[in-house]
C-alpha positions in Angstrom: -101.4 -79.1 12.9 -98.8 -81.8 12.3 -97.9 -80.2 9.0 -97.5 -76.8 10.4 -95.2 -78.1 13.2 -92.9 -79.7 10.6 -92.7 -76.4 8.7 -91.9 -74.5 11.8 -89.1 -76.9 12.7 -87.7 -76.6 9.1 -87.7 -72.8 9.4 -85.9 -72.9 12.7 -83.2 -75.3 11.2 -82.8 -73.0 8.1 -82.5 -70.0 10.4 -79.7 -71.6 12.4 -77.9 -72.6 9.2 -78.0 -69.1 7.8 -76.8 -67.7 11.1 -73.8 -70.0 11.1 -73.0 -69.1 7.5 -73.1 -65.4 8.4 -70.9 -66.0 11.3 -68.4 -67.9 9.3 -68.4 -65.2 6.7 -67.8 -62.6 9.3 -64.9 -64.6 10.8 -63.4 -65.0 7.3 -63.6 -61.3 6.6 -62.1 -60.4 10.0 -59.2 -62.8 9.5 -58.6 -61.4 6.0 -58.6 -57.9 7.4 -56.1 -58.8 10.1 -53.8 -60.4 7.6 -53.9 -57.1 5.6 -53.6 -54.7 8.5 -51.1 -56.4 10.8 -48.1 -56.3 8.3 -48.6 -52.5 8.0 -48.1 -52.0 11.8 -45.3 -54.5 12.0 -43.5 -53.4 8.8 -40.4 -52.0 10.5 -39.9 -55.2 12.5 -40.2 -57.4 9.4 -37.8 -55.5 7.2 -35.3 -53.8 9.6 -33.2 -56.9 10.2 -33.5 -58.4 6.8 -30.6 -58.4 4.4 -31.7 -58.5 0.8 -29.0 -59.2 -1.8 -28.6 -56.8 -4.7 -31.5 -54.6 -3.6 -31.8 -51.5 -1.4 -34.6 -51.0 1.1 -35.6 -47.5 2.2 -37.4 -46.6 5.4 -41.0 -45.3 5.6 -41.8 -46.1 2.0 -40.6 -49.3 0.5 -38.6 -48.6 -2.7 -36.9 -51.3 -4.7 -33.8 -50.2 -6.6 -31.7 -52.5 -8.7 -27.9 -51.9 -8.7 -26.1 -51.8 -12.1 -23.5 -54.4 -11.5 -22.0 -53.8 -15.0 -20.8 -50.3 -14.2 -17.0 -50.1 -13.7 -15.2 -47.9 -11.2 -12.5 -45.6 -12.6 -10.2 -46.6 -9.7 -10.4 -50.3 -10.4 -7.1 -52.1 -10.2 -5.5 -52.7 -13.6 -4.2 -56.2 -14.1 -1.3 -56.8 -16.5 -0.3 -60.2 -17.6 3.4 -61.1 -17.9 4.2 -62.6 -21.3 6.1 -65.9 -21.3 8.5 -65.9 -24.1 10.2 -69.2 -23.1 7.2 -71.5 -23.6 7.6 -72.5 -20.0 5.0 -74.8 -18.5 5.3 -73.1 -15.2 2.2 -71.2 -14.4 2.4 -67.5 -15.4 1.6 -65.3 -12.5 -0.3 -62.0 -12.8 0.9 -58.8 -11.3 -1.1 -55.8 -10.0 -0.3 -52.4 -11.4 -2.0 -49.7 -9.4 -2.3 -46.6 -11.6 -2.4 -44.4 -8.4 1.0 -45.5 -7.0 3.7 -42.8 -7.3 6.3 -43.1 -9.9 9.7 -44.1 -8.5 11.3 -41.2 -10.5 8.9 -38.5 -9.4 10.9 -36.5 -6.9 14.5 -35.3 -7.4 16.7 -34.8 -4.4 20.5 -34.6 -3.8 23.3 -36.6 -2.2 26.4 -34.5 -2.2 27.0 -33.9 -6.0 24.7 -36.7 -7.0 20.9 -36.8 -7.6 18.4 -39.2 -6.0 15.2 -40.4 -7.5 12.1 -40.4 -5.3 14.3 -40.2 -2.1 15.4 -43.8 -2.5 17.5 -44.5 -5.7 20.9 -42.8 -5.9 21.9 -41.7 -9.3 25.2 -40.3 -10.8 26.8 -37.0 -10.1 25.6 -33.9 -12.0 28.5 -31.6 -11.1 32.1 -31.8 -9.9 32.7 -28.8 -7.7 29.4 -26.8 -7.8 27.0 -28.1 -5.2 23.5 -28.9 -6.6 20.6 -27.0 -5.1 18.2 -29.9 -4.6 17.2 -30.8 -1.1 19.2 -33.6 0.5 17.5 -37.0 0.3 15.7 -38.6 3.2 17.3 -42.1 2.9 21.1 -41.5 3.3 22.6 -39.1 5.9 26.3 -39.9 5.5 28.5 -39.4 2.4 32.3 -39.6 2.1 34.2 -38.4 -0.9 37.7 -37.5 -2.2 38.4 -35.2 -5.1 41.5 -34.3 -6.9 43.0 -33.3 -10.3 46.0 -34.0 -12.5 49.5 -32.5 -12.1 49.1 -30.1 -15.0 47.9 -27.5 -12.5 48.9 -24.3 -14.4 50.7 -23.1 -17.5 54.1 -23.2 -15.7 54.1 -27.0 -15.5 54.2 -27.9 -19.2 55.8 -31.2 -20.1 53.9 -33.3 -17.6 51.8 -36.1 -19.0 48.1 -36.1 -18.9 47.8 -38.8 -16.3 50.4 -37.2 -14.0 49.0 -36.7 -10.5 49.0 -33.4 -8.7 51.8 -32.6 -6.3 49.3 -32.6 -3.4 47.1 -35.6 -2.5 43.4 -35.5 -2.9 41.0 -33.6 -0.6 38.8 -35.7 1.7 35.2 -34.5 2.6 32.7 -36.0 4.9 29.0 -35.0 5.0 26.4 -35.7 7.8 23.0 -34.3 7.0 21.3 -35.1 10.4 18.3 -32.8 10.4 15.8 -33.8 7.7 12.1 -33.4 7.1 9.8 -33.3 4.1 11.1 -30.0 2.6 14.2 -29.0 4.5 17.5 -30.5 5.6 20.5 -29.3 7.5 23.9 -30.8 8.2 27.6 -30.4 8.6 30.6 -31.3 6.5 34.2 -32.0 7.5 37.2 -31.5 5.3 40.8 -32.8 5.3 43.4 -31.3 3.0 45.7 -34.3 3.3 44.5 -37.9 3.3 47.8 -39.6 2.4 51.3 -39.7 3.7 54.2 -41.6 2.1 56.7 -41.8 -0.7 54.1 -41.4 -3.5 52.9 -38.2 -5.1 51.4 -35.9 -2.5 52.7 -38.0 0.4 54.9 -35.3 1.9 52.1 -33.9 4.0 50.8 -35.5 7.2 47.5 -37.3 7.2 44.8 -35.1 8.7 46.5 -31.8 7.8 44.3 -28.9 6.9 41.1 -29.7 8.8 38.0 -27.6 8.4 34.3 -27.5 9.1 31.3 -26.4 7.1 27.5 -26.7 6.8 24.7 -27.1 4.3 21.1 -25.9 4.5 18.7 -26.7 1.6 15.0 -26.7 0.8 12.7 -28.3 -1.6 10.6 -26.0 -3.8 8.9 -28.7 -5.8 9.5 -32.2 -6.9 12.0 -31.0 -9.5 13.6 -27.9 -8.0 15.2 -26.6 -4.9 17.9 -24.3 -3.5 20.9 -24.7 -1.1 23.0 -22.4 1.0 26.1 -23.7 2.6 29.9 -23.7 2.9 32.8 -26.1 2.7 36.1 -25.5 4.6 34.4 -22.5 6.3 36.1 -22.8 9.7 39.7 -23.9 9.8 41.3 -25.8 12.7 44.8 -25.0 11.6 46.5 -22.7 9.1 47.2 -25.3 6.5 43.9 -25.4 4.6 44.2 -24.2 1.0 41.2 -25.9 -0.5 39.1 -22.8 -0.5 36.6 -21.3 1.8 33.7 -22.3 -0.4 30.5 -20.5 0.6 27.7 -21.0 -2.0 24.1 -20.3 -2.8 22.7 -22.5 -5.7 19.4 -23.1 -7.3 18.6 -26.3 -9.3 15.8 -27.2 -11.7 15.2 -30.6 -13.5 13.3 -31.2 -16.7 12.0 -34.6 -17.8 12.0 -35.4 -21.5 8.7 -34.3 -23.1 7.6 -33.1 -19.6 6.7 -36.7 -18.7 7.8 -37.7 -15.2 10.2 -40.6 -15.4 11.0 -40.1 -19.1 14.7 -40.0 -19.7 16.9 -38.1 -20.5 16.6 -35.8 -17.6 18.1 -32.3 -18.0 19.3 -30.5 -14.9 20.3 -26.8 -14.6 22.2 -25.3 -11.6 23.0 -21.7 -11.2 24.4 -19.7 -8.2 27.1 -17.6 -6.6 30.0 -18.9 -4.6 33.4 -18.0 -3.0 36.8 -19.7 -2.4 37.8 -22.2 -5.1 34.6 -21.3 -7.0 35.7 -17.6 -7.2 39.2 -17.8 -8.6 38.2 -16.7 -12.1 38.2 -13.3 -13.8 34.6 -12.4 -13.0 34.4 -11.4 -9.3 32.4 -9.0 -7.1 32.0 -8.1 -3.4 35.5 -8.9 -2.4 36.5 -8.5 1.3 38.7 -9.9 4.0 35.6 -11.5 5.6 36.4 -14.7 7.6 40.1 -14.4 6.9 40.0 -14.5 3.1 39.4 -17.1 0.4 41.8 -19.7 1.8 42.9 -20.8 -1.7 46.6 -20.5 -0.7 48.6 -20.9 2.5 51.3 -18.4 2.0 49.1 -15.6 0.5 45.8 -14.5 2.0 43.7 -13.5 -0.9 40.4 -11.6 -0.4 37.1 -13.5 -0.2 35.2 -12.7 -3.4 32.0 -13.9 -4.9 31.6 -15.2 -8.5 28.8 -16.7 -10.6 28.8 -20.5 -11.2 26.6 -22.9 -13.2 26.3 -26.4 -14.5 24.3 -28.1 -17.2 23.8 -31.9 -16.9 22.0 -34.6 -18.8 21.1 -37.8 -17.0 20.6 -40.5 -19.6 19.4 -43.1 -17.1 19.7 -43.9 -13.4 23.3 -44.9 -13.7 25.0 -42.5 -16.2 25.2 -38.7 -16.7 27.3 -36.1 -18.5 27.7 -32.5 -17.4 29.2 -29.1 -18.4 30.4 -27.0 -15.5 31.7 -23.5 -15.0 33.1 -23.1 -11.5 34.6 -19.6 -12.1 38.2 -21.0 -12.4 37.6 -23.7 -15.0 35.2 -24.9 -17.7 34.8 -28.7 -17.3 33.2 -31.4 -19.4 32.7 -34.6 -17.6 30.6 -37.7 -16.9 29.6 -39.8 -13.9 28.6 -43.3 -13.3 27.1 -45.4 -10.4 27.6 -49.1 -11.2 24.9 -50.3 -8.7 22.0 -48.1 -7.6 21.7 -50.3 -4.5 25.2 -49.4 -3.4 25.8 -45.6 -3.5 29.3 -45.7 -4.9 29.8 -43.0 -7.6 32.7 -42.1 -9.8 33.1 -38.8 -11.7 35.7 -37.9 -14.2 36.0 -34.6 -16.2 38.5 -32.8 -18.4 39.3 -29.1 -18.0 38.6 -27.3 -21.3 39.8 -23.9 -20.3 40.8 -21.8 -17.3 41.0 -18.2 -16.2 44.7 -17.8 -16.8 44.3 -17.4 -20.5 40.9 -15.7 -20.1 39.2 -19.0 -20.7 40.9 -19.7 -24.0 40.3 -23.3 -25.1 43.2 -25.5 -24.1 45.2 -27.5 -26.6 45.9 -31.2 -25.9 49.2 -30.5 -24.1 47.4 -28.2 -21.6 44.3 -30.3 -20.9 43.9 -31.5 -17.3 41.5 -33.9 -15.6 39.6 -33.9 -12.3 38.0 -36.7 -10.5 35.7 -37.4 -7.5 34.9 -40.7 -5.8 31.9 -40.8 -3.3 30.5 -43.5 -1.1 27.3 -43.1 0.9 25.8 -45.0 3.8 
């Protein structure tokens, strides 16, 4: 009996031990199951606020994607290092050149008879009398100019030296282009036949004599072409204006060298029709007494006629140009210079090669005349 009792106690002990082992095993399995299941239900919470460097996490299904950091963007900034030719110990700075910035020569506009690069840099004149057709620039609204010619005015004044001034003083013109947007501009111009009074050549007239008013309307067609319609000395405030009732319509087109924007030389072509001083030649049409005549003389009222005009110019750089002009009355060959692009002061000088009196026969040296124009903008 004693032996059997001991065996029974040992069985009970082994049974309890096995039960605890089973319970611990179940607890382990349940814990492991919880560790596997809980992250699935809490996945959104775990990853939604987590920032993982250089990897992209997608919702619903986790997808790991590696970014190719070696791939370059076509719009990356291009760095250009300045060469130091002086062996200076000063640190060489690097400059940024953005390939998408606009070229400062891209757009061509006008400023009286001058051209303007990219609406900011004033260049030289491209004509003397014929107005260019480019749209007026957006930077400068005012321009003042004087124009004149030598004393060899016609064939009846032989014997005068080449540098002899004309009997009358120069003509003053003032421009105010006050309405201006991206493609169109409009303004007024004011003319004075006499700007000097004194004992010198042309000083017999009173300052301010021969006042007149005109206008200019122009439009941009593209960055290198445009047209203009206007008039100078259109309305007279007295009967002493003989500088011509110059109504005009012109079209201008510019061509960069090799068709590369900003590549000099720049060739400019201007064609059009005009009246007044630009219609005194032998080729005329549509003549009438409109507006009181051409106003090219005071004592004689000549009819207002239209005539073709043109000019061809080559701009070698931002400061110097040459041009060949036909303004109906004369063929001119000239050049223009602007010493400082920051100061819009331009000077133009041209010689008259032939005129309409001899049916545009080429002048000899004793008959050559000169013309000039000085302009200052602000």
